C-alpha positions in Angstrom: -240.7 37.0 39.9 -241.0 36.6 43.7 -237.1 34.8 43.3 -236.4 38.2 42.2 -238.3 40.4 44.9 -240.3 41.4 42.4 -244.2 42.1 43.1 -247.0 43.6 40.9 -248.0 46.8 42.5 -244.5 47.4 44.0 -241.8 46.8 41.4 -243.9 45.9 38.9 -247.0 48.0 37.5 -248.6 44.7 35.7 -248.1 41.0 34.8 -249.4 40.1 31.3 -249.0 36.3 30.3 -249.9 34.7 27.1 -253.4 33.4 27.8 -254.4 37.1 28.0 -253.8 37.9 24.1 -254.9 36.6 20.6 -250.8 35.3 19.9 -247.8 35.2 22.1 -244.3 35.5 21.1 -242.9 36.6 18.6 -246.0 38.7 18.0 -246.0 42.4 19.7 -249.3 41.6 21.5 -248.4 41.0 25.3 -246.1 44.1 25.1 -249.0 45.9 23.8 -251.1 44.7 26.3 -248.8 45.6 29.0 -248.9 49.1 27.4 -252.2 49.4 27.7 -252.5 47.9 31.3 -250.2 50.9 32.3 -251.1 53.7 30.1 -248.1 54.1 28.0 -247.9 55.3 24.8 -244.9 55.1 23.1 -243.1 51.8 22.8 -239.9 53.3 22.6 -240.1 53.8 26.3 -240.6 50.5 26.7 -237.8 47.7 27.8 -238.7 44.2 27.2 -236.5 40.8 28.5 -236.6 37.6 27.6 -234.7 34.3 27.2 -235.2 33.1 23.9 -235.3 34.2 20.3 -238.9 34.4 20.2 -239.2 37.1 23.3 -236.5 38.9 21.4 -238.7 38.9 18.4 -241.4 39.9 20.0 -239.6 43.2 21.7 -238.1 44.3 17.8 -241.4 43.5 16.5 -243.2 45.6 18.9 -240.8 48.5 18.0 -239.8 48.6 21.9 -236.7 50.9 22.7 -235.1 48.0 24.9 -234.8 44.6 23.5 -232.8 42.6 26.4 -231.7 38.8 26.0 -231.0 37.3 29.2 -228.7 34.3 29.1 -230.3 32.6 32.4 -232.4 30.1 29.9 -231.8 27.5 27.8 -230.3 29.7 25.0 -226.7 30.4 24.9 -225.5 34.3 24.8 -223.8 34.0 21.5 -227.4 32.2 20.4 -229.4 35.3 21.5 -226.8 37.8 20.0 -227.4 36.4 16.7 -230.9 37.4 17.2 -232.0 41.3 16.7 -231.6 43.1 20.4 -230.6 46.0 21.9 -228.8 44.4 24.6 -227.9 41.1 26.1 -227.4 40.3 30.0 -226.4 37.4 31.9 -229.2 37.7 34.4 -232.6 39.8 34.4 -231.4 41.2 38.0 -229.3 43.4 35.9 -232.0 44.8 34.2 -232.6 48.2 36.5 -229.1 48.9 36.7 -229.3 49.2 32.4 -232.4 51.5 32.8 
């Protein structure tokens, strides 16, 4: 997160990792744990972003309002676009302008 200039407590409200939940992506538990940590009750207000089909699956499984694929990983735009999603961006740095 430091490469983006994002820090917990300033730009980010919480950071949740797969070792803090019972099952990782595409299960929705990471998203639900982040909601719990931040007091968010409506999953439709939650943006999720990731660079894998499993990331997109987790967002969709959670019912997130924004399920964003990011093309900076090992999957191509067309591979990410083939999965259920709401948006595909070229960089996670574009996320604030989407919101």
